[in-house]
C-alpha positions in Angstrom: -35.6 -7.2 13.0 -36.2 -4.1 15.0 -34.4 -0.9 14.6 -34.3 2.5 16.4 -35.2 5.5 14.3 -32.5 7.9 13.1 -33.0 10.9 15.4 -32.3 13.2 12.5 -35.7 12.3 11.2 -37.3 14.3 14.1 -36.3 17.8 13.2 -38.2 20.9 12.4 -38.8 24.6 12.9 -38.3 25.9 16.5 -40.7 28.8 17.3 -39.5 29.1 20.9 -39.1 32.8 20.6 -42.9 33.2 20.0 -45.5 33.5 22.7 -47.9 30.7 23.5 -47.9 27.0 22.7 -45.5 26.5 19.8 -44.6 22.9 20.4 -44.2 20.7 17.3 -44.1 16.9 17.2 -40.3 16.8 16.9 -40.1 18.6 20.3 -42.3 16.1 22.1 -41.2 12.8 20.6 -39.9 10.1 23.0 -38.5 6.6 22.5 -40.6 3.5 23.2 -41.9 0.9 23.5 -41.1 -0.3 27.0 -42.1 2.9 28.9 -45.1 4.0 26.9 -47.9 4.8 29.4 -51.5 3.7 28.9 -53.5 5.9 26.6 -50.4 7.5 25.1 -49.9 8.4 21.4 -47.5 5.9 19.9 -46.3 5.0 16.4 -44.4 1.9 15.2 -42.9 1.5 11.7 -43.0 -1.5 9.4 -40.3 -0.8 6.9 -41.1 -3.5 4.4 -42.2 -4.0 0.8 -41.3 -7.6 0.4 -45.1 -8.3 0.2 -45.4 -5.8 -2.6 -42.5 -7.5 -4.5 -44.2 -10.8 -4.1 -47.4 -9.3 -5.4 -45.6 -8.0 -8.5 -46.0 -4.4 -7.5 -43.6 -1.5 -7.7 -41.4 -1.4 -4.6 -40.3 1.5 -2.5 -42.8 1.4 0.4 -40.1 0.3 2.8 -39.1 3.9 3.0 -42.6 5.0 3.9 -42.2 5.1 7.7 -39.1 7.2 7.6 -40.6 9.8 5.2 -43.9 9.9 7.1 -42.0 10.7 10.3 -40.2 13.5 8.5 -43.5 14.9 7.4 -44.9 14.6 10.9 -42.0 16.2 12.7 -42.9 19.7 12.0 -46.6 19.4 12.7 -47.9 21.4 15.7 -48.5 19.2 18.7 -51.7 20.8 19.8 -53.3 18.5 22.4 -50.5 15.9 22.3 -48.2 16.0 25.3 -45.9 13.2 24.2 -45.4 11.2 21.1 -43.8 7.8 21.6 -41.8 6.5 18.6 -41.3 2.7 19.0 -38.9 2.3 16.1 -39.2 0.1 13.0 -39.6 -3.5 12.3 -37.6 -4.1 9.1 -37.5 -6.8 6.5 -34.2 -6.7 4.6 -33.7 -10.4 3.9 -37.0 -11.3 2.3 -38.2 -13.2 5.3 -41.6 -11.5 5.4 -43.2 -14.0 7.8 -40.5 -13.4 10.4 -41.0 -9.7 10.1 -44.7 -9.9 10.4 -44.4 -12.0 13.6 -41.9 -9.5 14.9 -44.4 -6.7 14.2 -47.1 -8.6 15.9 -45.1 -9.0 19.0 -44.4 -5.3 19.3 -48.1 -4.4 18.6 -49.2 -6.9 21.2 -46.7 -5.4 23.7 -48.1 -1.9 23.2 -51.7 -3.0 23.4 -50.9 -4.9 26.6 -49.7 -1.5 28.0 -53.0 0.1 27.2 -51.9 1.8 24.0 -53.7 1.8 20.6 -50.7 2.2 18.3 -50.7 3.6 14.8 -48.4 1.5 12.6 -46.7 3.2 9.6 -46.2 0.9 6.6 -44.8 -0.4 4.4 -46.8 -2.5 2.0 -50.2 -3.8 2.9 -48.6 -7.0 4.1 -48.4 -4.8 7.3 -52.0 -5.8 7.9 -51.2 -9.5 8.8 -48.5 -8.4 11.2 -50.8 -5.8 12.8 -53.5 -8.5 13.1 -51.1 -11.0 14.8 -50.5 -8.4 17.5 -54.2 -7.8 17.9 -54.9 -11.5 18.0 -52.5 -11.9 20.9 -54.4 -9.1 22.7 -57.8 -10.6 21.9 -56.7 -14.0 23.3 -56.3 -12.4 26.8 -59.5 -10.3 26.6 -62.2 -12.8 25.3 -64.9 -13.3 27.9 -65.6 -16.6 29.6 -68.7 -17.4 27.4 -67.9 -15.7 24.1 -65.2 -14.4 21.9 -65.1 -10.7 21.1 -66.5 -9.6 17.8 -63.9 -8.0 15.5 -64.5 -5.4 12.8 -61.7 -4.9 10.3 -62.4 -1.8 8.3 -60.1 -1.5 5.3 -60.3 1.7 3.3 -58.7 0.5 0.1 -59.1 0.4 -3.6 -58.3 -3.4 -3.5 -59.7 -6.3 -1.5 -56.3 -7.9 -0.8 -58.1 -11.2 -0.5 -55.9 -13.2 -2.8 -55.9 -16.9 -1.9 -52.5 -17.8 -3.4 -49.5 -18.3 -1.2 -46.8 -17.4 -0.2 -48.4 -14.4 1.5 -48.0 -11.0 -0.1 -49.4 -7.5 0.1 -52.4 -9.0 -1.7 -53.3 -11.7 0.8 -53.6 -10.3 4.3 -57.4 -10.1 4.6 -57.8 -13.6 3.3 -55.3 -14.7 5.9 -57.2 -12.8 8.6 -60.6 -14.2 7.5 -59.2 -17.8 7.5 -57.6 -17.3 10.9 -60.9 -16.0 12.4 -62.8 -18.8 10.8 -60.5 -21.4 12.3 -60.7 -19.8 15.7 -64.5 -19.4 15.5 -64.1 -15.7 16.1 -67.0 -13.4 15.2 -65.5 -11.3 12.4 -66.6 -8.7 9.9 -64.5 -7.5 7.0 -65.5 -4.2 5.6 -63.6 -3.0 2.5 -64.7 0.5 1.4 -63.5 2.4 -1.6 -63.1 -0.6 -3.8 -62.3 -0.1 -7.5 -64.1 -2.4 -9.9 -61.2 -2.0 -12.3 -58.6 -2.9 -9.5 -60.1 -6.3 -8.7 -60.9 -9.4 -10.7 -64.3 -11.2 -10.5 -62.5 -13.8 -8.5 -61.7 -11.3 -5.7 -65.3 -10.0 -5.7 -66.4 -13.7 -5.4 -64.1 -14.2 -2.4 -65.5 -11.0 -0.8 -69.0 -12.4 -1.2 -67.9 -15.7 0.2 -66.8 -14.2 3.5 -69.8 -11.8 3.6 -67.6 -8.7 3.3 -69.3 -5.3 3.6 -68.3 -3.6 0.4 -68.7 0.0 -0.9 -67.3 0.9 -4.3 -65.2 4.0 -4.8 -67.9 5.8 -6.9 -70.4 5.2 -4.1 -68.1 6.7 -1.4 -67.9 10.3 -2.6 -68.7 13.4 -0.5 -72.4 13.2 -1.4 -72.5 9.7 0.1 -70.8 10.6 3.3 -73.9 10.9 5.6 -75.1 7.5 4.5 -71.7 5.9 4.8 -71.3 7.2 8.4 -74.7 5.8 9.3 -73.7 2.5 7.8 -70.4 2.6 9.7 -72.3 3.4 12.9 -74.2 0.1 12.5 -70.9 -1.9 12.1 -69.4 -0.1 15.1 -72.3 -1.0 17.3 -72.0 -4.7 16.4 -68.3 -4.8 17.1 -66.4 -5.1 20.4 -63.1 -4.2 18.8 -62.1 -2.4 15.6 -58.9 -2.6 13.5 -58.7 0.3 11.1 -56.4 0.0 8.1 -56.0 2.7 5.5 -54.3 1.9 2.2 -53.4 5.2 0.8 -54.2 4.0 -2.7 -57.8 4.5 -1.8 -57.3 8.2 -2.5 -57.3 9.7 -6.0 -53.9 9.7 -7.7 -54.0 13.5 -7.8 -54.0 13.5 -3.9 -51.8 10.4 -3.3 -49.6 9.8 -6.3 -46.9 8.2 -4.2 -48.4 4.7 -3.7 -47.7 1.3 -5.1 -50.9 1.3 -7.3 -52.3 4.8 -7.9 -56.1 5.2 -8.2 -57.6 6.7 -11.3 -60.8 7.6 -9.5 -60.5 7.2 -5.7 -62.2 8.4 -2.6 -61.8 12.0 -1.4 -59.5 12.7 1.6 -62.4 14.4 3.4 -64.4 11.2 3.3 -61.5 8.9 4.3 -60.7 11.2 7.2 -64.3 11.4 8.4 -64.7 7.6 8.4 -61.3 7.2 10.2 -62.3 9.7 12.9 -65.7 8.1 13.4 -63.8 4.9 14.2 -61.3 6.7 16.4 -64.0 8.4 18.4 -66.0 5.2 18.9 -63.4 4.2 21.5 -63.4 0.8 20.0 -60.3 1.3 17.8 -57.6 -1.0 19.2 -55.0 -0.5 16.5 -54.7 1.3 13.2 -52.2 1.3 10.3 -51.4 3.2 7.1 -50.1 1.2 4.1 -48.7 1.4 0.6 -47.0 4.9 0.8 -44.2 4.7 -1.7 -42.0 7.8 -1.5 -40.2 6.8 -4.7 -43.2 7.9 -6.7 -44.4 10.9 -4.6 -44.7 14.4 -6.1 -43.6 17.3 -4.0 -44.4 15.4 -0.8 -48.1 15.3 -1.5 -48.7 11.7 -0.3 -46.3 12.0 2.6 -48.2 15.0 3.9 -51.5 13.2 3.5 -50.1 10.2 5.4 -48.7 12.5 8.1 -52.1 14.2 8.5 -54.0 11.0 8.8 -51.5 9.6 11.4 -51.7 12.9 13.4 -55.5 12.7 13.4 -55.5 9.1 14.5 -53.1 9.8 17.3 -54.9 12.7 18.8 -58.5 13.6 19.9 -59.2 16.4 17.5 
């Protein structure tokens, strides 16, 4: 089901007595999704961790969207004029599939309005819901002679290519790969930041089977950034549309302790942000989401602030 956001989430420091532009996000937030204009900055929450529970993970990610909003509220608006908050899709009864379809409908609505929404998760089962919305949009934008080529870039310590069902936070990219195969859609899955210790040989084999583009976490450090950006540029050129998904557990546990599965090694925030902004500035990013923020295990708001920063960067042009 869909729920409006508690307005008390959007509060912050008022610097109205100061000279100049002192606007913060809580002062420019508006309610969507029906009236969101084309090109606007818009967020949508997926308050769900049923997929994490099914995947035998530690739950708590359902609180992620609320806490990310609280962390975003006090950030300076800078170039943003309006921020449209389109509420939350929730999953309180364990019916993950219904919640994912509901999320897909809302994502598709925003995309039809000319908006590239940023979805705040929630467990990484958010990815299947986000994709369902993107799929609706793609069905109306394929050319007469070819289907558009889709790049899914997942910055993640885990492949999330599990083949078992029912679906969980560990299955979304296997679901997406199978869906694209059945639809004969040109599709590339890039999973960057993968931890060898976080994935079984079976998952590496599944990644090979679908010809995934893989970079391990120890090969995605700051010293590798220039090469990674060049490699990303090639993938961007070959794609018509890009779906960017960031699992916050790709970051080191010292930076993002509040996730469902903390990373012992991880990819630096500077690298994750640089890759995300390369996609953003390509003008091919149709939708993005953030996954696996678990406030129950955060320390002094570290992970929440990281998530808020990444959301802010993806929403704006800076």
